[in-house]
C-alpha positions as CSV (number, residue, x, y, z in Angstrom):
1,D,10.4,-6.2,17.4
2,I,6.8,-6.9,16.9
3,T,5.6,-9.9,14.9
4,V,2.3,-9.9,13.1
5,N,0.9,-13.0,11.4
6,L,-1.1,-12.0,8.7
7,P,-4.5,-13.8,7.2
8,D,-2.1,-15.5,4.1
9,E,-0.3,-17.2,6.8
10,T,2.5,-15.5,6.5
11,S,3.8,-12.8,9.1
12,V,5.6,-9.1,8.9
13,I,8.1,-8.5,11.7
14,L,7.8,-4.3,12.8
15,K,10.6,-2.4,14.2
16,G,8.7,-0.8,17.2
17,I,9.9,1.4,19.7
18,S,9.3,1.2,23.6
19,T,6.9,3.7,23.9
20,D,4.6,2.2,20.9
21,R,0.7,1.6,20.9
22,I,-1.5,-0.4,18.8
23,I,-2.3,2.7,16.9
24,D,1.5,2.9,15.9
25,V,1.3,-0.6,14.7
26,R,-1.7,-0.1,12.5
27,K,0.0,2.8,10.8
28,L,3.3,0.9,10.5
29,L,1.0,-2.1,8.7
30,Y,-0.7,0.7,6.5
31,V,2.7,1.3,5.0
32,N,4.4,-2.0,4.9
33,A,4.6,-3.4,1.3
34,L,3.1,-6.9,2.4
35,S,0.1,-5.6,4.4
36,C,-0.5,-2.2,2.9
37,N,-3.4,-3.8,0.9
38,I,-5.5,-4.4,4.0
39,T,-7.4,-1.5,5.0
40,N,-9.8,-2.8,7.3
41,F,-8.6,-5.0,10.5
42,S,-8.2,-5.7,13.9
43,L,-5.5,-7.4,15.8
44,S,-5.2,-9.6,18.2
45,H,-3.1,-11.2,21.1
46,E,-3.2,-14.5,22.1
47,L,-3.3,-13.5,26.0
48,R,-5.0,-10.2,25.6
49,G,-7.7,-11.5,23.2
50,P,-9.4,-10.0,20.0
51,R,-9.7,-6.3,19.1
52,L,-6.7,-4.8,20.8
53,K,-8.1,-1.2,21.6
54,D,-5.5,1.4,20.0
55,A,-4.4,2.7,23.2
56,V,-2.9,-0.6,24.5
57,D,0.6,-0.5,25.1
58,V,2.7,-2.5,23.1
59,A,5.3,-3.2,25.7
60,A,3.2,-4.8,27.6
61,L,2.2,-7.6,25.3
62,K,4.3,-10.9,25.9
63,P,5.2,-12.4,23.8
64,C,5.0,-9.4,21.3
65,T,3.2,-11.3,18.4
66,L,0.3,-10.1,17.3
67,T,-2.4,-11.5,14.5
68,L,-4.1,-9.6,12.1
69,V,-7.7,-10.4,11.5
70,E,-9.3,-8.5,8.3
71,E,-13.1,-7.6,9.3
72,E,-16.3,-6.9,7.0
73,Y,-16.6,-3.8,5.2
74,D,-19.3,-1.9,5.1
75,E,-19.9,1.5,2.7
76,E,-17.7,3.9,4.3
77,S,-14.7,1.2,4.9
78,A,-15.3,0.1,1.2
79,A,-14.8,3.3,0.2
80,A,-11.9,4.0,2.3
81,H,-10.3,0.7,0.4
82,V,-10.6,1.8,-2.6
83,R,-9.4,5.4,-2.1
84,R,-6.2,3.5,-0.7
85,L,-5.5,1.1,-3.7
86,L,-6.1,3.7,-5.9
87,D,-3.5,5.7,-3.9
88,I,-1.2,2.8,-4.5
89,V,-1.3,2.7,-7.8
90,A,-1.1,6.5,-8.4
91,C,2.3,6.2,-6.6
92,T,3.4,3.2,-8.2
93,T,2.8,4.2,-11.7
94,S,3.3,7.8,-11.4
95,F,6.7,8.1,-12.2
96,G,6.9,6.6,-15.4
97,P,9.2,3.8,-17.0
98,S,12.4,3.1,-15.7
99,S,15.3,4.3,-17.9
100,D,16.1,1.2,-19.4
101,D,12.4,1.0,-20.4
102,A,12.6,4.3,-22.2
103,K,15.6,3.2,-24.0
104,N,13.9,0.3,-25.1
105,E,10.5,1.7,-26.4
106,R,12.5,4.7,-28.6
107,G,14.6,1.6,-30.2
108,A,11.4,-0.2,-30.9
109,Q,9.9,3.0,-32.2
110,D,13.1,3.8,-34.4
111,K,12.9,0.5,-36.1
112,S,9.7,0.3,-37.0
113,S,9.1,3.7,-38.1
114,S,12.8,3.3,-40.2
115,G,10.6,0.8,-42.6
116,K,8.2,2.9,-43.6
117,K,8.5,5.4,-46.5
118,S,7.6,8.5,-44.5
119,G,9.9,8.0,-41.8
120,N,9.2,12.2,-41.0
121,K,6.1,11.2,-39.5
122,K,6.1,11.9,-35.9
123,E,3.1,10.9,-33.9
124,A,1.4,13.0,-31.0
125,P,2.3,11.8,-27.3
126,A,-0.6,10.3,-25.4
127,P,-2.1,12.8,-23.1
128,K,-1.0,12.0,-19.3
129,V,-3.4,11.4,-17.0
130,S,-3.1,12.4,-13.3
131,A,-5.2,10.3,-10.8
132,G,-6.5,12.6,-8.3
133,K,-5.3,12.7,-4.9
134,S,-7.4,11.5,-2.0
135,S,-7.6,13.3,1.3
136,S,-5.2,12.0,4.0
137,Q,-7.5,12.9,6.7
138,D,-10.2,10.3,5.1
139,D,-7.8,7.6,5.1
140,V,-5.9,8.6,8.3
141,S,-9.4,8.6,9.9
142,M,-10.2,4.8,9.6
143,L,-7.2,3.6,11.4
C-alpha cells in the first residue's frame, strides 16, 4: 500500500504493485476521487526529498508514505487543469438524472399541468448540450 498525504491534511491509500514507479502513483492519484482535482503537483518522500522523479521505484521507498505538493500553475498547466475539470464535470453530468429524479420531475410536471385549463399543451424539451471531449494526449502529457 502507498499512503499519499494530500495538501488538505487528508490521506489517500493507493493499492500498488511491486513494479510501480512514481509515474504510476501519479496516474492513480489522477483518477482517484479525492485527488483528481489536483492536476499540477510533485511528490516528496521524507528520506528521498522533494520532487521525486517519475522513474523512482515505489518499492525502494521505505516507509511508503509520500506527500503531494501542489505546484504553481503556468499558462499551459492552467489550461490542462481547466480541461481536466471540464472532463470531470462532463463525466458526472453526462448520464442525466437518476430514475428516481426523472419520476419526481414527471410527477411534478403532471401536478402543475393538471391545474391549468389547457392541460394538453406540451412544452418542447430543452436542447441537450454536450461538452467537447479534450484530447487524452494533452492530459497525459502533463503527468
